[in-house]
N, C-alpha and C positions, 0 to 999 in steps of 0.2 A: 636497490631497491628490490623487493621480492618480485617475481610475475605470479601470473595467475594465467589459468585458461579456462574461459568460458564456452558453453555449448549454448548455439542459439537457433531458432528456427530457420529455415530459407526466407519464409516469409520475413522476419525480422532483420535479416541481413540485406535483402532487396531495398525494405525503407532505410536502413541505415546510410546505402549505397546512395540514395536519393538526397543526402547532406554531406556531401565531401568535406564540408567547411568544418564539422564538428569535428573535434578532437574525443573521440569516443572513449578512449583510456581514462582522459580526466574526467568525462560525464560519468563513467560507471564510478570510479572511484569516489565523486562527490555523491553518488546514489549511496555507495556501501558505508562511508561516514556518517551521512543523515541516518542511514537506518540504525547503524551503532549509537548514535546520539537519541535515537526514539528509544531504542533498548534500553540505555542508562534511565532515561526518562520514567518509563513504565518502572524499572527496578526500582527507583528510587521513591517511586509513589505507593507501591505496594509492599518498600517495607516499613513504611508509616502507618499502612492502612491495617485496619482491626478484622477486615471481612476474610474470611475463609476461601478457598478453590473453590468450594463449593457456591459461596455466595457470588462470587466473580462468573462464573461461568453462567448463574443464574441472570446477571444483569446482562452479560455478554450477549444471552441468547434472546431477554427482552428488546436491547439496543439492534439486533439482526431483525427483530419481525416488526419492529416500529421503522427502521428504514426501507425495509422491503414494504412495506404499505405506503411511506410517503413516496416512495420509488414509481409503485405500481399509481398511486393517486396523480403523482407529475406527470406520467407519460397518459393517462386517461384522459387529463387534463390539456395537453398537448393535441391527443388526439381529437377532441371536441371543438378544437378553434379552429379546426380545418374547414 
């Protein structure tokens, strides 16, 4: 099996050391495999879509704005309950 080398921050390394029972190679391998599955699903959807790249970017921007508004509302709601 081929090997890869990852660069991580010192903070992340410290956090990982707090969990010595975790097989980090296995965890990273699973994360990479899941990301590949996600890309494959997105590509499958994109191949079937009639939307242009411009349409996708417009939809993405709207979703991002709506998600930001929703997150701000949740934060505001959380601060009001204190």
